[in-house]
Every structure is written in structure tokens, then in C-alpha cells.
Backbone as CSV, one residue per row, in Angstrom:
resi,resn,N_x,N_y,N_z,CA_x,CA_y,CA_z,C_x,C_y,C_z
1,MET,3.660,29.764,6.360,3.367,28.854,7.466,2.096,28.073,7.174
2,ILE,2.131,26.782,7.393,0.987,25.923,7.135,0.045,25.983,8.332
3,LYS,-1.232,26.259,8.056,-2.239,26.291,9.116,-2.572,24.862,9.530
4,ARG,-2.589,24.607,10.810,-2.861,23.273,11.331,-4.240,23.253,11.983
5,LEU,-5.073,22.269,11.611,-6.406,22.142,12.183,-6.439,21.112,13.305
6,SER,-5.957,19.908,13.046,-5.882,18.854,14.055,-4.900,17.796,13.570
7,MET,-4.602,16.789,14.397,-3.591,15.833,13.992,-4.065,14.864,12.919
8,SER,-5.338,14.882,12.564,-5.810,13.993,11.508,-6.183,14.778,10.252
9,ASP,-5.625,15.951,10.106,-5.957,16.807,8.971,-5.627,16.187,7.636
10,LYS,-6.463,16.530,6.670,-6.214,16.181,5.278,-5.767,17.457,4.570
11,TYR,-4.834,17.321,3.638,-4.299,18.461,2.896,-4.296,18.140,1.412
12,ILE,-4.395,19.195,0.596,-4.205,19.091,-0.834,-3.121,20.090,-1.229
13,LEU,-2.644,19.966,-2.442,-1.682,20.940,-2.952,-2.392,21.927,-3.862
14,VAL,-2.087,23.204,-3.648,-2.490,24.261,-4.566,-1.171,24.819,-5.083
15,GLY,-0.822,24.435,-6.308,0.536,24.688,-6.779,1.468,23.828,-5.958
16,HIS,2.405,24.459,-5.267,3.321,23.730,-4.381,3.011,23.986,-2.916
17,GLU,1.885,24.620,-2.636,1.521,24.939,-1.250,0.497,23.942,-0.720
18,ALA,0.795,23.379,0.450,-0.135,22.468,1.113,-1.185,23.292,1.849
19,VAL,-2.453,22.987,1.584,-3.554,23.697,2.248,-4.522,22.667,2.833
20,PRO,-5.074,22.953,4.005,-6.035,22.028,4.610,-7.257,21.855,3.707
21,GLU,-7.760,20.641,3.635,-8.988,20.364,2.890,-9.932,19.565,3.782
22,PRO,-10.887,20.251,4.419,-11.792,19.563,5.341,-12.819,18.669,4.646
23,ASP,-13.092,18.902,3.365,-14.071,18.111,2.620,-13.429,16.798,2.164
24,ALA,-13.856,15.698,2.754,-13.252,14.389,2.470,-13.372,14.016,0.993
25,ARG,-14.460,14.366,0.356,-14.644,14.029,-1.058,-13.650,14.788,-1.939
26,LYS,-13.467,16.079,-1.663,-12.504,16.885,-2.433,-11.079,16.374,-2.192
27,TRP,-10.790,16.023,-0.938,-9.464,15.494,-0.621,-9.216,14.187,-1.376
28,ALA,-10.205,13.291,-1.368,-10.049,12.006,-2.041,-9.871,12.185,-3.545
29,GLU,-10.593,13.136,-4.124,-10.436,13.403,-5.560,-9.037,13.903,-5.868
30,PHE,-8.542,14.825,-5.040,-7.165,15.303,-5.251,-6.176,14.159,-5.081
31,PHE,-6.360,13.364,-4.021,-5.419,12.287,-3.727,-5.369,11.286,-4.879
32,GLN,-6.499,11.025,-5.508,-6.556,10.066,-6.608,-6.032,10.663,-7.910
33,ASN,-6.339,11.932,-8.176,-6.057,12.519,-9.489,-4.957,13.571,-9.513
34,GLY,-4.595,14.121,-8.359,-3.610,15.195,-8.320,-2.185,14.684,-8.469
35,ASN,-1.300,15.578,-8.878,0.111,15.223,-8.991,0.764,15.423,-7.631
36,ARG,1.094,14.326,-6.969,1.686,14.386,-5.635,3.186,14.155,-5.661
37,LYS,3.757,13.926,-6.839,5.184,13.619,-6.948,6.015,14.893,-6.903
38,VAL,6.966,14.946,-5.987,7.918,16.049,-5.903,9.137,15.712,-6.758
39,ALA,9.702,14.517,-6.560,10.893,14.104,-7.320,11.073,12.591,-7.218
40,ARG,11.764,12.068,-8.227,12.143,10.640,-8.222,13.484,10.540,-8.932
41,THR,14.452,9.929,-8.261,15.801,9.820,-8.800,16.268,8.377,-8.722
42,HIS,16.690,7.837,-9.857,17.266,6.487,-9.879,18.750,6.593,-9.541
43,ILE,19.137,5.903,-8.489,20.535,5.880,-8.058,21.282,4.807,-8.853
44,THR,20.680,3.636,-8.960,21.163,2.542,-9.789,19.928,1.949,-10.468
45,SER,20.125,0.871,-11.222,18.967,0.244,-11.871,18.002,-0.377,-10.868
46,SER,18.467,-0.638,-9.645,17.605,-1.271,-8.647,17.373,-0.428,-7.393
47,ILE,17.880,0.797,-7.362,17.709,1.683,-6.204,17.239,3.046,-6.684
48,TYR,16.177,3.550,-6.050,15.743,4.903,-6.360,15.236,5.612,-5.115
49,VAL,15.201,6.919,-5.197,14.702,7.777,-4.122,13.460,8.477,-4.651
50,SER,12.403,8.458,-3.859,11.136,9.076,-4.246,10.695,10.056,-3.158
51,THR,10.221,11.223,-3.595,9.676,12.214,-2.667,8.265,12.558,-3.136
52,VAL,7.304,12.405,-2.214,5.902,12.637,-2.550,5.202,13.455,-1.465
53,PHE,4.097,14.065,-1.880,3.174,14.730,-0.958,2.246,13.657,-0.407
54,LEU,2.151,13.549,0.917,1.374,12.491,1.551,-0.121,12.786,1.612
55,GLY,-0.493,14.049,1.747,-1.903,14.409,1.832,-2.502,14.290,3.221
56,LEU,-1.786,13.651,4.118,-2.212,13.511,5.519,-1.054,13.921,6.416
57,ASP,-1.394,14.489,7.550,-0.377,14.897,8.514,0.168,13.670,9.234
58,HIS,1.462,13.414,9.061,2.123,12.281,9.706,2.968,12.698,10.916
59,SER,2.648,13.842,11.511,3.394,14.268,12.707,2.797,13.690,13.975
60,TRP,1.576,13.189,13.871,0.875,12.597,15.002,0.801,13.555,16.190
61,GLY,0.593,14.846,15.890,0.390,15.844,16.930,1.655,16.427,17.513
62,GLU,2.810,16.040,17.018,4.087,16.521,17.515,4.699,17.500,16.525
63,GLY,4.670,18.781,16.805,5.289,19.774,15.935,4.460,20.093,14.707
64,PRO,5.113,20.666,13.695,4.394,21.065,12.483,3.922,19.837,11.702
65,PRO,2.923,19.998,10.848,2.440,18.849,10.075,3.516,18.292,9.142
66,MET,3.669,16.992,9.135,4.614,16.307,8.249,3.817,15.811,7.044
67,LEU,3.996,16.492,5.911,3.140,16.270,4.747,3.868,15.708,3.536
68,PHE,5.187,15.703,3.560,5.997,15.214,2.445,6.922,14.130,2.964
69,GLU,7.151,13.120,2.132,8.008,12.012,2.537,8.997,11.676,1.434
70,THR,10.246,11.489,1.839,11.295,11.018,0.940,11.692,9.627,1.410
71,MET,11.682,8.675,0.475,11.976,7.291,0.844,12.896,6.647,-0.191
72,VAL,13.769,5.779,0.326,14.663,4.981,-0.517,13.971,3.654,-0.814
73,PHE,14.039,3.232,-2.074,13.517,1.932,-2.479,14.659,1.117,-3.071
74,GLY,14.909,-0.029,-2.458,15.968,-0.920,-2.914,17.268,-0.697,-2.165
75,GLY,18.142,-1.690,-2.263,19.457,-1.586,-1.639,19.417,-1.711,-0.129
76,GLU,20.560,-1.487,0.477,20.682,-1.676,1.925,19.944,-0.618,2.740
77,HIS,19.580,0.482,2.129,18.843,1.541,2.842,17.358,1.528,2.484
78,ASN,16.897,0.399,1.940,15.496,0.251,1.536,14.545,0.689,2.653
79,GLN,13.607,1.528,2.312,12.559,2.063,3.185,13.057,3.083,4.205
80,HIS,14.305,3.500,4.104,14.773,4.606,4.943,13.994,5.838,4.486
81,CYS,13.410,6.576,5.438,12.613,7.730,5.018,12.776,8.906,5.972
82,THR,12.477,10.073,5.430,12.420,11.307,6.202,11.161,12.052,5.778
83,ARG,10.663,12.914,6.663,9.450,13.681,6.370,9.663,15.147,6.702
84,CYS,8.871,15.994,6.031,8.953,17.433,6.276,7.611,18.094,5.970
85,SER,7.562,19.412,6.128,6.301,20.150,6.060,6.017,20.879,4.754
86,THR,7.048,21.238,3.990,6.817,22.077,2.818,7.443,21.479,1.559
87,TRP,6.951,21.931,0.418,7.490,21.482,-0.878,8.966,21.829,-0.991
88,LEU,9.305,23.065,-0.629,10.701,23.498,-0.734,11.617,22.619,0.120
89,LYS,11.211,22.345,1.353,12.009,21.466,2.211,12.068,20.055,1.626
90,ALA,10.981,19.625,0.990,10.946,18.294,0.375,11.952,18.194,-0.766
91,GLU,12.082,19.251,-1.554,13.075,19.253,-2.636,14.492,19.127,-2.071
92,VAL,14.769,19.869,-1.011,16.088,19.810,-0.366,16.305,18.430,0.245
93,GLN,15.302,17.928,0.924,15.369,16.612,1.559,15.646,15.529,0.523
94,HIS,15.056,15.654,-0.653,15.267,14.679,-1.723,16.741,14.650,-2.149
95,VAL,17.297,15.815,-2.384,18.712,15.906,-2.786,19.602,15.334,-1.685
96,GLU,19.315,15.670,-0.441,20.114,15.167,0.683,20.053,13.638,0.763
97,MET,18.857,13.069,0.537,18.718,11.613,0.594,19.478,10.963,-0.555
98,CYS,19.399,11.541,-1.745,20.164,11.013,-2.885,21.654,11.031,-2.577
99,ASN,22.132,12.133,-2.016,23.547,12.234,-1.646,23.917,11.196,-0.593
100,PHE,23.035,10.995,0.381,23.263,9.996,1.429,23.402,8.599,0.819
101,VAL,22.482,8.240,-0.047,22.502,6.892,-0.648,23.755,6.734,-1.515
102,HIS,24.057,7.739,-2.317,25.272,7.684,-3.167,26.520,7.471,-2.312
103,SER,26.637,8.220,-1.232,27.860,8.167,-0.434,27.924,6.977,0.515
104,ASN,26.812,6.283,0.705,26.789,5.155,1.644,26.502,3.820,0.980
105,GLN,26.638,3.743,-0.308,26.443,2.468,-0.995,27.586,1.521,-0.653
106,GLY,27.222,0.289,-0.375,28.225,-0.742,-0.147,28.842,-0.735,1.235
107,GLU,28.303,0.064,2.148,28.855,0.042,3.520,28.176,-0.997,4.354
């Protein structure tokens, strides 16, 4: 379970676990230099799905912290996105989004 401090929390990854980082300088260093990529899949030459660690809670105070985002780039579903709280859920979300884009191309 991810510990929540407030709705403007900053997080870093330790391995695949999101942990709060109250020190803005340490957070900024991780955000600039850390590996935040969970997955990236090219559906076609002009469409891909990307899943990344956001480093900031995007739940806006509603429910668990939303720290990972999967987004479609290109095609008719461009910028369609979903968010979740954990690396494991992000991996599943990525596969689900790839399947969605594959099955809904050209509709």
C-alpha cells in the first residue's frame, strides 16, 4: 500500500515501488535522471502506447494516489489515457491499452 501524505505529494521510484519524497531537490533529481518508463509499444509506425511514472499524485485528493499514466500517441485515440497507483497495475494497464488500440483501429 502506498503511503499518502497530501494531494500535492511528490514520489520517486525505489525499484518498482513508489515512495513519497518530501525533499523537492531529491525529487527533482530523480525526475530528471531516474528511469520513469514502464513500457512503450509501437502499434503502427505512427501510433504508440507509452506508460510512465508521473512522480506526482494526479488523483487530486480523490482516492489512492494516481502515479502512473498510460497514454496513446497518434491515431484516432490520440491522447486517450488512464492512470493507476502501482507499477504492477501500470504494466497491466499498458497491455490493456495496447489491446484496446489494436482492436479499435479504424472504427
